Steps between C-alpha positions, in 0.01 A plus 500: 500500500552251783862609529390862518257415782781335697722805443219726613444282810869525590495879461182521707658296780815711482284808547363340816832347600469517879162330507622243246818428696311438824260270318788308342667474843183356655478234230874430518494440876199271474663297222824495701317347796322244283815386318705518819268267689497254211876503447585474869251215537640297210858600580468397864361163398788444260749605768353265759498212254867551413611506864538124526513231234607136458391431859240225523391534863539733796477321834442656841299472819125454454350825371318641200661469158513877458664562836764234433574650160519856634746444784729257318522668159392862547624548858157625607362387834640244740501119520222341704745244632808300412597177330713261704835406348408132526187554290697710252761228452240227470313690225824606329606135476161375379490322162449740213633810681788647298604791719398718794594847626447559875394847615509646849330836561431730793795739524585821319760768445378861494162391363634247247407135546770249597483163323681206652573244230770292329698513177207320336320836505758648261494191280128421489305822542373612157308807391368652175470166330832323548740771618727405787635718776855624450746703701609841381769525767678250723377147561244296688536458877723215615525577873224548760585868553485595130212671323394559137287806424234559240579774249252752643621450857859571400399802290262659750725452803821567305665179616805339349700181534677451831267716709343358813129525574283404795170319455193555714209293622169579331432675170459866597713780358596587859576219744589495868620138490816513291746210516808715565694201633505330159582735207502377140757589234382581147663261252271532198241717326245352262428649158165681466203275424196727530357262763486501884841329493646849443367606841618194690801425721627142465685306768559133576267298720792437736568873513143570611519238773839630613357851517214374717737298721374161385828334404686478831420132516706445187820661631656158551484438125778589258507880486527479123201269462200710403258210456280639778136399480245749633207389712248648257459723198217725385435341160674349199479499123476167324563374146392167357667258259179488298202741490258205508608430859421847634141430605599171665771663713272794577230266630753308710632821658152640569414176681840461664442323833799634696394867491253735336653614171375667184639458149387746236565532128624860442291555186182378668562719805551800273169429327331494841665830586363662183155365587519665842610839369285477186214694662735787580634499145149516357411785736806698385413435137142617556622817672743575218224454240278746686789746519537476121127572466543804724781618275282460192214682671741789552530518119122504471470765770765720344341500156141517623574804714649681202213435258304817586822704512589384150171587329663807345782280370252257346302778338817639346585157366153473348542844349822399322342190350516228764211259497327363812681170449830687508407653835410155631828355371699784656376425852545124459852559367584707807385224735698243304813716515462566873438131574788381280741754649395404853534127427846545349599721793387235749694236308819707518451584869438142613800359315724777633382447858527123487852511361597729786325295769629158393833551676330627815267198516798268455696670779207517744336164439760294316269453203587593146159587357500375143358798316424432137562770243231649276264227393152412387347614831641849450373519142152380598485746789603797288257401225219432749542829683516693172185337362319540834599866502358539149174343617495739796537787255179411316286685756677838483531456121124441473432806714732712285327368188156595634616845605668561163179400320298729727738794471554454125735762364407756767661521840249450780645533850 
């Protein structure tokens, strides 16, 4: 009998297909928003956390931990100051320091950040656990006028090996301060990483100083000697021989007497970042929950508005032998079907949209959002929405039951 009620509910909904489809669409869009917010939130966190790994400290001019993390790793914002080369060398040679990677920021090429660094960047920068950077074409720069592009820069601007590009001062997409007098030749293109590295342009520290006219004083040196030391850098990455020494070195850098410096642990800075944006995440989650409730209310509204119109239908069902409980079960079955169909529709929509948007997010922001496939959250959401829809259907089902008991076998309109 239960199977017959479900069949009857499906036929009833098919008879009112337009109303049912709009109701399903309302639920589907609300579920899509709810799952989308949750998946983007967790995916963005996973993407941020995979951007840099195996780096113990990030050191830069005195600023907040979040700001230092954002401009060095995610290329967001600007440095508050610089680190003198003398201080960099003194810290790099301190006991317990295994390696360092200097970074110089402040220039761009057609909106893409320029990173002045050394070969240590290619050797030491790790992402997604322990993956190293690798070149898909060409090699790493060896001369001051050579440049290595991130994968997204080369793809978006359609650049290839051997082409010359001109860098500009500042980080805008359009610049009026281009360094036309010092072009760079593309000698390498990095393989895609799904991190901001893909949207970066890499040159040597000497190349940056040459572009800014800061190496004339070294013209008396051997023209093949590229051991130029810059006056200052923006920041540097640091790795320790032993993890137990991290806090000691961090304290020494934060209290460094020669200049005001900050040393942050990447994982700790990320935790602080999530704390800052946590309120926004909770607000989005609350909004998405209310949208799901609105979708479920649309199911209630749709069925409630049709109760009086369906009194003839209920009387006919009673006349052919249906009991009041069958009438009640019919309405509840309809709400369950509408809610389940809407939840499944939202699940399909959100996964389709996210798969399509992942590439766009990577190209625009240099972040590969780690979107998990169908999981427990999806199952719980579909089940929760379906059950909540069934609960919503109790009111119109109760009204239909009362009307069917009042009407009996006669049709009262």
